[in-house]
TORKOL-270564 format. One record per atom (N, C-alpha, C): x negated, y negated, z; residue in three letters. Coordinates in steps of 0.2 Angstrom, whole numbers, padded with zeros to 4 digits, always signed. Layout:
<rs>
XYZAla...
</rs>
This chain:
<rs>
-0153-0155-0049Met-0147-0156-0048Met-0141-0151-0050Met-0142-0149-0059Gly-0137-0146-0063Gly-0136-0139-0058Gly-0145-0136-0056Trp-0145-0130-0054Trp-0140-0130-0048Trp-0142-0135-0042Leu-0139-0135-0035Leu-0131-0134-0037Leu-0128-0137-0041Ile-0122-0138-0042Ile-0118-0130-0043Ile-0122-0129-0049Thr-0121-0119-0051Thr-0122-0116-0047Thr-0126-0115-0043Gly-0128-0113-0036Gly-0122-0112-0033Gly-0119-0118-0031Ile-0113-0122-0025Ile-0109-0115-0028Ile-0105-0118-0035Val-0102-0115-0037Val-0099-0108-0038Val-0106-0104-0041Phe-0105-0097-0041Phe-0105-0096-0033Phe-0108-0097-0029Phe-0108-0094-0023Phe-0100-0094-0021Phe-0097-0099-0022Phe-0089-0100-0020Phe-0085-0097-0024Phe-0087-0093-0029Leu-0083-0088-0034Leu-0084-0083-0031Leu-0091-0080-0029Leu-0093-0076-0026Leu-0089-0075-0019Leu-0089-0079-0014Leu-0084-0079-0010Leu-0078-0078-0010Leu-0073-0081-0015Cys-0068-0079-0017Cys-0065-0071-0019Cys-0070-0069-0023Tyr-0072-0063-0024Tyr-0069-0059-0019Tyr-0075-0060-0015Ile-0077-0055-0009Ile-0070-0055-0004Ile-0066-0060-0003Leu-0059-0062+0001Leu-0055-0059-0003Leu-0055-0059-0010Leu-0048-0057-0013Leu-0051-0050-0013Leu-0054-0045-0012Ile-0056-0035-0013Ile-0057-0034-0005Ile-0057-0038+0000Leu-0059-0035+0006Leu-0053-0033+0010Leu-0055-0026+0011Pro-0049-0024+0015Pro-0047-0023+0023Pro-0044-0022+0028Arg-0043-0025+0032Arg-0048-0018+0036Arg-0046-0020+0043Arg-0049-0015+0048Arg-0046-0014+0053Arg-0042-0005+0054Pro-0038-0005+0057Pro-0038-0006+0064Pro-0037-0003+0069Lys-0037-0005+0077Lys-0036+0002+0077Lys-0044+0004+0083Ala-0046+0010+0085Ala-0040+0015+0085Ala-0034+0013+0089Ala-0031+0017+0091Ala-0028+0023+0083Ala-0027+0017+0080Gln-0025+0019+0074Gln-0027+0025+0068Gln-0033+0020+0069Ala-0039+0026+0065Ala-0041+0032+0068Ala-0042+0032+0075Ala-0045+0039+0079Ala-0044+0043+0079Ala-0035+0046+0078Pro-0035+0053+0075Pro-0036+0056+0069Pro-0038+0052+0062Phe-0041+0054+0057Phe-0046+0054+0056Phe-0052+0050+0060Thr-0058+0050+0061Thr-0063+0056+0062Thr-0065+0060+0057Gly-0071+0064+0058Gly-0063+0071+0056Gly-0060+0069+0054Leu-0054+0074+0051Leu-0055+0079+0046Leu-0053+0083+0046Met-0056+0087+0039Met-0046+0089+0038Met-0043+0088+0033Ala-0036+0089+0032Ala-0038+0092+0025Ala-0028+0098+0027Ala-0029+0102+0021Ala-0024+0098+0013Ala-0028+0099+0010His-0024+0095+0001His-0018+0099+0002His-0010+0098+0003Arg-0007+0100+0001Arg-0004+0105+0004Arg-0008+0105+0010Gly-0008+0112+0017Gly-0011+0116+0015Gly-0014+0121+0019Leu-0018+0126+0016Leu-0016+0131+0014Leu-0014+0132+0006Tyr-0013+0135+0002Tyr-0019+0139-0002Tyr-0015+0145-0005Glu-0022+0148-0010Glu-0020+0147-0017Glu-0027+0147-0021Lys-0032+0145-0025Lys-0026+0148-0032Lys-0023+0154-0029Asp-0019+0157-0033Asp-0011+0155-0034Asp-0010+0151-0029Gln-0003+0150-0028Gln-0001+0153-0025Gln-0002+0163-0022Ser+0002+0166-0019Ser+0004+0164-0013Ser+0003+0158-0009Val+0004+0153-0006Val+0004+0146-0008Val+0008+0146-0013Pro+0010+0140-0017Pro+0008+0132-0012Pro+0006+0126-0015Glu+0005+0120-0011Glu+0010+0119-0010Glu+0011+0113-0004Asn+0017+0108-0002Asn+0021+0110+0000Asn+0021+0120+0002Thr+0027+0123+0006Thr+0025+0124+0012Thr+0030+0126+0019Leu+0030+0128+0025Leu+0025+0130+0025Leu+0025+0136+0021Glu+0020+0141+0024Glu+0012+0139+0024Glu+0010+0135+0018Ala+0005+0133+0017Ala+0004+0127+0022Ala+0008+0123+0026Phe+0008+0119+0029Phe+0008+0122+0036Phe+0011+0127+0038Arg+0009+0131+0044Arg+0004+0134+0046Arg+0001+0137+0040Arg-0006+0139+0040Arg-0012+0133+0043Arg-0010+0126+0038Ala-0016+0122+0040Ala-0014+0120+0048Ala-0008+0121+0052Ala-0008+0119+0058Ala-0010+0123+0064Ala-0010+0130+0062Glu-0011+0135+0067Glu-0020+0136+0065Glu-0022+0134+0059Asn-0030+0137+0060Asn-0034+0128+0061Asn-0030+0122+0065Gly-0032+0117+0067Gly-0034+0111+0064Gly-0031+0111+0058Tyr-0033+0107+0052Tyr-0029+0101+0051Tyr-0030+0095+0051Gly-0025+0090+0049Gly-0022+0090+0040Gly-0018+0088+0038Val-0013+0088+0033Val-0012+0084+0027Val-0013+0084+0020Glu-0012+0078+0015Glu-0006+0080+0014Glu+0000+0077+0011Leu+0005+0081+0007Leu+0009+0076+0003Leu+0012+0076+0000Asp+0016+0072-0008Asp+0023+0072-0004Asp+0027+0066-0005Val+0034+0064-0006Val+0035+0062-0012Val+0043+0063-0012Gln+0045+0057-0018Gln+0054+0059-0017Gln+0058+0057-0022Leu+0062+0056-0021Leu+0068+0061-0025Leu+0072+0065-0024Ser+0077+0070-0029Ser+0082+0064-0033Ser+0085+0068-0036Lys+0090+0062-0040Lys+0095+0061-0034Lys+0097+0065-0030Asp+0101+0062-0025Asp+0098+0059-0019Asp+0092+0056-0019Gly+0090+0053-0016Gly+0088+0058-0010Gly+0087+0062-0009Ala+0084+0068-0002Ala+0075+0067-0005Ala+0070+0065+0001Val+0063+0064+0002Val+0061+0072+0002Val+0058+0075-0002Val+0055+0082-0004Val+0048+0080-0004Val+0043+0086-0002Val+0038+0085-0003Val+0035+0090-0008Val+0034+0087-0013Phe+0030+0089-0020Phe+0025+0084-0023Phe+0021+0087-0027His+0015+0083-0031His+0018+0081-0038His+0019+0084-0042Asp+0021+0082-0048Asp+0025+0077-0049Asp+0027+0074-0055Asp+0031+0070-0058Asp+0035+0075-0058Asp+0033+0080-0063Thr+0040+0085-0065Thr+0039+0093-0060Thr+0042+0096-0063Val+0042+0103-0059Val+0038+0110-0065Val+0037+0107-0071Asp+0035+0111-0075Asp+0028+0118-0074Asp+0024+0111-0070Arg+0018+0115-0069Arg+0019+0120-0062Arg+0024+0120-0057Met+0024+0124-0051Met+0031+0127-0053Met+0036+0127-0058Thr+0041+0131-0059Thr+0041+0133-0064Thr+0047+0138-0067Asp+0049+0139-0074Asp+0054+0135-0077Asp+0055+0129-0073Arg+0060+0126-0075Arg+0054+0118-0079Arg+0058+0114-0081Lys+0055+0108-0085Lys+0060+0101-0084Lys+0055+0097-0082Gly+0059+0092-0081Gly+0058+0087-0077Gly+0060+0080-0075Arg+0056+0075-0067Arg+0060+0078-0062Arg+0055+0077-0058Val+0057+0080-0052Val+0064+0075-0050Val+0064+0069-0052Asp+0069+0065-0049Asp+0077+0065-0055Asp+0074+0071-0060Ser+0081+0072-0063Ser+0086+0077-0061Ser+0082+0080-0055Phe+0086+0085-0051Phe+0089+0084-0044Phe+0096+0087-0041Thr+0097+0087-0035Thr+0091+0089-0030Thr+0094+0090-0025Leu+0091+0091-0020Leu+0093+0100-0020Leu+0100+0101-0022Ala+0100+0109-0023Ala+0098+0113-0029Ala+0097+0107-0034Glu+0093+0111-0039Glu+0088+0113-0038Glu+0083+0107-0035Leu+0075+0109-0034Leu+0076+0115-0031Leu+0079+0115-0025Gln+0077+0120-0020Gln+0080+0128-0021Gln+0082+0127-0026Ala+0085+0134-0030Ala+0080+0136-0035Ala+0074+0134-0036Met+0067+0136-0042Met+0062+0138-0036Met+0060+0143-0039Pro+0055+0146-0034Pro+0048+0144-0037Pro+0043+0143-0034Leu+0038+0140-0034Leu+0033+0146-0036Leu+0030+0144-0043Lys+0025+0150-0045Lys+0026+0157-0045Lys+0034+0159-0045Gly+0036+0166-0045Gly+0038+0167-0037Gly+0036+0164-0032Thr+0037+0168-0025Thr+0043+0167-0023Thr+0044+0168-0017Ala+0049+0166-0012Ala+0049+0158-0010Ala+0045+0155-0011His+0044+0149-0009His+0048+0144-0011His+0051+0137-0007Arg+0052+0135-0012Arg+0052+0127-0010Arg+0053+0120-0013Ile+0051+0114-0013Ile+0055+0112-0006Ile+0052+0111-0001Pro+0055+0110+0008Pro+0056+0101+0006Pro+0060+0099+0010Leu+0062+0094+0013Leu+0056+0089+0018Leu+0055+0084+0017Phe+0051+0079+0024Phe+0054+0081+0030Phe+0057+0078+0030Thr+0060+0083+0039Thr+0059+0088+0040Thr+0059+0094+0036Asp+0057+0102+0037Asp+0051+0101+0037Asp+0045+0099+0034Val+0038+0100+0035Val+0035+0096+0041Val+0039+0089+0042Met+0037+0087+0049Met+0038+0091+0055Met+0044+0093+0054Ala+0046+0100+0062Ala+0041+0104+0063Ala+0038+0107+0057Val+0031+0109+0059Val+0026+0106+0062Val+0024+0102+0057Leu+0017+0095+0059Leu+0017+0093+0063Leu+0023+0089+0065Asp+0023+0082+0070Asp+0021+0086+0080Asp+0015+0080+0079Gly+0011+0081+0086Gly+0007+0088+0087Gly+0008+0090+0079Val+0001+0096+0080Val-0004+0096+0075Val-0003+0092+0069Ser-0009+0091+0063Ser-0008+0084+0063Ser-0012+0080+0062Pro-0014+0073+0061Pro-0012+0073+0054Pro-0007+0070+0051Thr-0003+0071+0041Thr-0005+0063+0038Thr-0008+0064+0034Ile-0009+0059+0029Ile-0004+0060+0025Ile+0002+0055+0022Val+0006+0056+0018Val+0007+0051+0013Val+0006+0055+0009Glu+0006+0049-0001Glu+0012+0050-0004Glu+0014+0042-0004Leu+0019+0041-0009Leu+0019+0039-0015Leu+0022+0045-0019Lys+0020+0045-0025Lys+0025+0039-0029Lys+0020+0037-0034Ser+0021+0030-0038Ser+0029+0031-0042Ser+0032+0027-0041Thr+0040+0029-0044Thr+0043+0021-0045Thr+0047+0018-0049Asn+0050+0012-0050Asn+0055+0011-0044Asn+0057+0015-0040Asn+0063+0016-0035Asn+0059+0015-0028Asn+0051+0015-0030Tyr+0049+0015-0023Tyr+0051+0011-0018Tyr+0055+0005-0017Asp+0057+0004-0013Asp+0061+0007-0010Asp+0067+0012-0010Glu+0073+0016-0008Glu+0066+0024-0006Glu+0062+0024-0010Leu+0057+0030-0005Leu+0053+0028+0000Leu+0050+0022+0000Cys+0048+0020+0006Cys+0051+0018+0012Cys+0059+0015+0011Arg+0061+0015+0017Arg+0063+0022+0019Arg+0066+0028+0015Lys+0070+0033+0019Lys+0062+0036+0023Lys+0055+0037+0018Thr+0049+0041+0023Thr+0048+0034+0028Thr+0050+0029+0029Leu+0050+0024+0036Leu+0054+0025+0039Leu+0058+0027+0040Ala+0066+0030+0043Ala+0063+0039+0046Ala+0062+0040+0042Ile+0058+0048+0046Ile+0054+0047+0048Ile+0048+0044+0048Leu+0042+0041+0050Leu+0043+0039+0056Leu+0049+0035+0058Arg+0050+0033+0065Arg+0053+0037+0070Arg+0054+0043+0067Thr+0056+0047+0073Thr+0053+0052+0075Thr+0046+0052+0072Leu+0041+0056+0073Leu+0037+0054+0077Leu+0033+0060+0083Lys+0027+0059+0088Lys+0023+0057+0082Lys+0020+0058+0079Gly+0014+0057+0076Gly+0008+0062+0078Gly+0003+0061+0075Pro+0002+0055+0072Pro+0001+0056+0065Pro+0002+0050+0061Tyr+0003+0050+0054Tyr+0000+0045+0051Tyr-0002+0045+0044Cys-0003+0038+0041Cys-0001+0038+0034Cys+0001+0033+0030Val+0002+0033+0025Val-0002+0029+0020Val-0001+0034+0012Glu-0006+0033+0007Glu-0003+0030+0000Glu-0006+0029-0005Ser-0002+0029-0012Ser-0006+0025-0016Ser-0007+0030-0024Phe-0010+0025-0030Phe-0006+0019-0031Phe-0001+0018-0028Asp+0004+0013-0032Asp+0003+0006-0026Asp-0001+0001-0028Pro-0001-0003-0024Pro+0006-0008-0023Pro+0011-0007-0024Arg+0018-0010-0024Arg+0020-0007-0018Arg+0018+0000-0017Ile+0019+0005-0010Ile+0014+0002-0005Ile+0009+0000-0005Val+0005+0001+0000Val+0006-0008+0001Val+0007-0011-0002Arg+0010-0019-0001Arg+0016-0019+0004Arg+0021-0015+0002Trp+0028-0013+0005Trp+0027-0011+0014Trp+0022-0005+0012Phe+0021-0006+0022Phe+0018-0010+0025Phe+0012-0015+0020Tyr+0009-0019+0024Tyr+0014-0025+0027Tyr+0021-0027+0022Lys+0026-0032+0023Lys+0030-0028+0028Lys+0032-0022+0029Asn+0038-0020+0034Asn+0036-0015+0037Asn+0029-0011+0040Ala+0028-0009+0045Ala+0019-0010+0046Ala+0020-0017+0047Pro+0012-0018+0046Pro+0009-0014+0053Pro+0011-0009+0059Asp+0010-0007+0063Asp+0006+0001+0060Asp+0007+0002+0056Leu+0007+0008+0052Leu+0000+0011+0048Leu-0005+0015+0049Phe-0010+0015+0048Phe-0009+0016+0038Phe-0012+0012+0037Arg-0010+0011+0028Arg-0017+0012+0023Arg-0017+0017+0018Gly-0021+0015+0015Gly-0022+0017+0005Gly-0027+0013+0004Gln-0026+0013-0004Gln-0029+0020-0007Gln-0025+0022-0012Leu-0029+0029-0015Leu-0032+0026-0022Leu-0038+0029-0024Thr-0041+0025-0031Thr-0046+0031-0035Thr-0049+0032-0041Glu-0051+0032-0042Glu-0057+0027-0046Glu-0062+0031-0048Ala-0067+0027-0053Ala-0064+0024-0059Ala-0065+0017-0062Tyr-0064+0015-0069Tyr-0063+0021-0075Tyr-0068+0026-0075Ser-0068+0031-0080Ser-0062+0037-0080Ser-0062+0038-0075Tyr-0055+0043-0072Tyr-0049+0039-0075Tyr-0047+0032-0072Trp-0042+0030-0077Trp-0042+0027-0082Trp-0047+0027-0087Arg-0048+0025-0095Arg-0048+0034-0096Arg-0049+0040-0095Arg-0048+0045-0098Arg-0043+0049-0095Arg-0040+0048-0090Glu-0037+0055-0086Glu-0029+0051-0084Glu-0030+0044-0080Gly-0025+0042-0079Gly-0022+0035-0087Gly-0026+0036-0092His-0022+0033-0097His-0021+0027-0097His-0025+0024-0094Leu-0022+0016-0093Leu-0026+0011-0098Leu-0024+0005-0097Pro-0027+0001-0102Pro-0033-0002-0098Pro-0038-0004-0103Val-0045-0008-0097Val-0043-0013-0094Val-0038-0018-0093Trp-0037-0021-0086Trp-0034-0017-0081Trp-0031-0014-0083Arg-0028-0009-0078Arg-0033-0006-0073Arg-0036-0003-0077Ser-0042+0002-0074Ser-0047-0002-0068Ser-0048-0006-0073Leu-0052-0011-0071Leu-0050-0013-0062Leu-0043-0014-0062Leu-0040-0017-0058Leu-0040-0013-0052Leu-0039-0008-0056Met-0040+0000-0049Met-0045+0002-0047Met-0049+0002-0051His-0058+0003-0048His-0058-0003-0045His-0060-0009-0045Thr-0062-0012-0041Thr-0057-0015-0035Thr-0050-0014-0035Leu-0045-0015-0031Leu-0047-0023-0029Leu-0042-0028-0036Phe-0044-0033-0033Phe-0037-0035-0031Phe-0033-0031-0028Ile-0027-0031-0026Ile-0026-0031-0018Ile-0033-0030-0014Asn-0032-0030-0009Asn-0030-0035-0004Asn-0031-0042-0008Phe-0028-0047-0004Phe-0019-0047-0003Phe-0017-0043-0008Leu-0010-0042-0007Leu-0007-0035-0003Leu-0012-0030-0003Thr-0008-0023-0002Thr-0014-0023+0010Thr-0019-0027+0010His-0021-0027+0012His-0024-0018+0016His-0025-0013+0014Pro-0027-0007+0016Pro-0031-0007+0021Pro-0030-0005+0024Gln-0035+0000+0032Gln-0040+0005+0030Gln-0038+0008+0023Phe-0041+0015+0022Phe-0041+0013+0016Phe-0048+0014+0012Ile-0049+0017+0004Ile-0049+0027+0002Ile-0043+0027+0000Ala-0045+0036-0002Ala-0046+0038-0007Ala-0053+0040-0009Phe-0057+0039-0015Phe-0059+0046-0019Phe-0058+0046-0023Gly-0061+0053-0026Gly-0069+0053-0029Gly-0070+0053-0037Arg-0073+0056-0041Arg-0080+0049-0041Arg-0084+0049-0044Gly-0088+0042-0047Gly-0091+0038-0042Gly-0092+0032-0044Arg-0096+0028-0040Arg-0090+0022-0037Arg-0093+0023-0031Arg-0088+0019-0026Arg-0087+0011-0028Arg-0082+0009-0026Pro-0081+0003-0027Pro-0085-0002-0024Pro-0086-0008-0026Leu-0091-0014-0022Leu-0084-0014-0014Leu-0078-0014-0013Cys-0073-0017-0007Cys-0075-0011-0003Cys-0075-0004-0005Met-0078+0002-0001Met-0085+0000+0003Met-0091-0004-0001Leu-0094-0004+0003Leu-0094-0011+0009Leu-0092-0015+0005Leu-0090-0020+0010Leu-0087-0017+0016Leu-0080-0015+0016Gly-0077-0013+0019Gly-0081-0010+0025Gly-0084-0006+0025Arg-0087+0000+0030Arg-0090-0005+0033Arg-0095-0012+0032Met-0098-0015+0035Met-0093-0019+0040Met-0085-0019+0039Ile-0079-0024+0043Ile-0075-0018+0047Ile-0076-0011+0045Gly-0073-0007+0049Gly-0068-0003+0046Gly-0066-0005+0039Thr-0062-0001+0035Thr-0064+0006+0035Thr-0058+0011+0037Lys-0062+0019+0035Lys-0062+0020+0027Lys-0062+0026+0028Arg-0066+0029+0020Arg-0062+0038+0022Arg-0059+0037+0016Val-0056+0044+0014Val-0059+0047+0008Val-0061+0054+0007Phe-0064+0056+0003Phe-0056+0063+0000Phe-0056+0064-0006Trp-0052+0069-0010Trp-0055+0069-0017Trp-0058+0076-0017Thr-0055+0082-0013Thr-0061+0086-0014Thr-0062+0087-0007Glu-0068+0091-0006Glu-0066+0099-0008Glu-0072+0102-0012Arg-0071+0110-0014Arg-0077+0113-0010Arg-0074+0120-0014Pro-0083+0125-0012Pro-0089+0123-0014Pro-0089+0119-0020Asp-0096+0117-0022Asp-0099+0110-0019Asp-0095+0106-0018Ser-0095+0100-0016Ser-0100+0098-0011Ser-0105+0092-0011Asp-0110+0092-0007Asp-0109+0090-0001Asp-0108+0094+0004His-0103+0092+0012His-0106+0088+0014His-0113+0091+0016Asp-0117+0084+0020Asp-0117+0078+0018Asp-0118+0076+0011Arg-0115+0070+0009Arg-0108+0065+0009Arg-0105+0070+0011Leu-0100+0069+0010Leu-0097+0065+0017Leu-0100+0070+0023Ala-0100+0070+0030Ala-0103+0062+0031Ala-0109+0063+0027Arg-0114+0054+0029Arg-0107+0048+0025Arg-0106+0051+0019Leu-0102+0043+0018Leu-0093+0042+0020Leu-0091+0047+0023Tyr-0084+0046+0024Tyr-0081+0049+0032Tyr-0075+0045+0032Asp-0074+0046+0039Asp-0068+0053+0040Asp-0067+0054+0035Cys-0061+0059+0034Cys-0063+0061+0028Cys-0061+0068+0026Arg-0061+0073+0019Arg-0055+0076+0019Arg-0053+0075+0013Ile-0046+0078+0012Ile-0050+0087+0006Ile-0047+0092+0010Phe-0052+0099+0005Phe-0048+0102+0002Phe-0048+0108-0001Glu-0046+0112-0004Glu-0049+0117-0006Glu-0046+0126-0005His-0050+0131-0007His-0055+0135-0003His-0058+0130+0003Cys-0062+0133+0007Cys-0059+0131+0015Cys-0062+0135+0020Arg-0062+0136+0026Arg-0068+0132+0030Arg-0067+0123+0030Pro-0075+0122+0034Pro-0072+0120+0042Pro-0076+0118+0045Glu-0075+0115+0052Glu-0068+0112+0053Glu-0064+0111+0058Thr-0058+0107+0059Thr-0062+0100+0058Thr-0066+0097+0064Arg-0068+0090+0064Arg-0074+0091+0063Arg-0080+0082+0060Tyr-0083+0085+0063Tyr-0086+0076+0063Tyr-0093+0077+0064Lys-0094+0071+0069Lys-0096+0065+0063Lys-0092+0058+0063Val-0094+0054+0055Val-0102+0051+0057Val-0106+0048+0055Lys-0111+0047+0056Lys-0111+0039+0053Lys
</rs>
């Protein structure tokens, strides 16, 4: 009798755990533009940054070559939605400091990697991509996430699309679940080892981000995953139709394996076919 009770309790706890980590299934129309899509990471930029990442030229090149696009948005000091990846300008410019410590005018005065290219507004980028390239919009983590989400959504609502949103920040994914449930949304994550080694997160947060125990709050319709062992929620999600996105595919990646495992792939430093058949 004791073993039976233990088994029932274990089964109940396992079921609760599965329900907590289980992502959502998107509507077919939401996922269709991104299924089998090869998306250029930060645009079709050059490895030597002669055409820098996240620039209008990189996005034009991606669109002209028939690729989808992945890009990053965040706020300037004066609240403009700009397209830029890092938290600071240190790597890409000759200045130092956080992006949100500079005004739009100051940011656009900074040459990117010594070129004539500048940090673009999100509206300017979407004028190039809208209706041409399916676009994956990553919202960068910030304490001012509510303003970033509101302004990004307001811009997206003026566009034809197709587009979707994603973030590493569960607060942002939940914001879109609550405020724009019709929008295709995804949770970015990595393996536990990444969060501990490169993310410098404590053990509990690293486990939380790897297992995505917060899925019951954010309800992502796709999981965007990088290196390492995939979390259980991705395997369960595949059974119910949650989409799987891989980042970032490079020339030395196992392309055939990635094509088998993922519905959409984000790439850089190579020129793959624009689309592939999802298996």
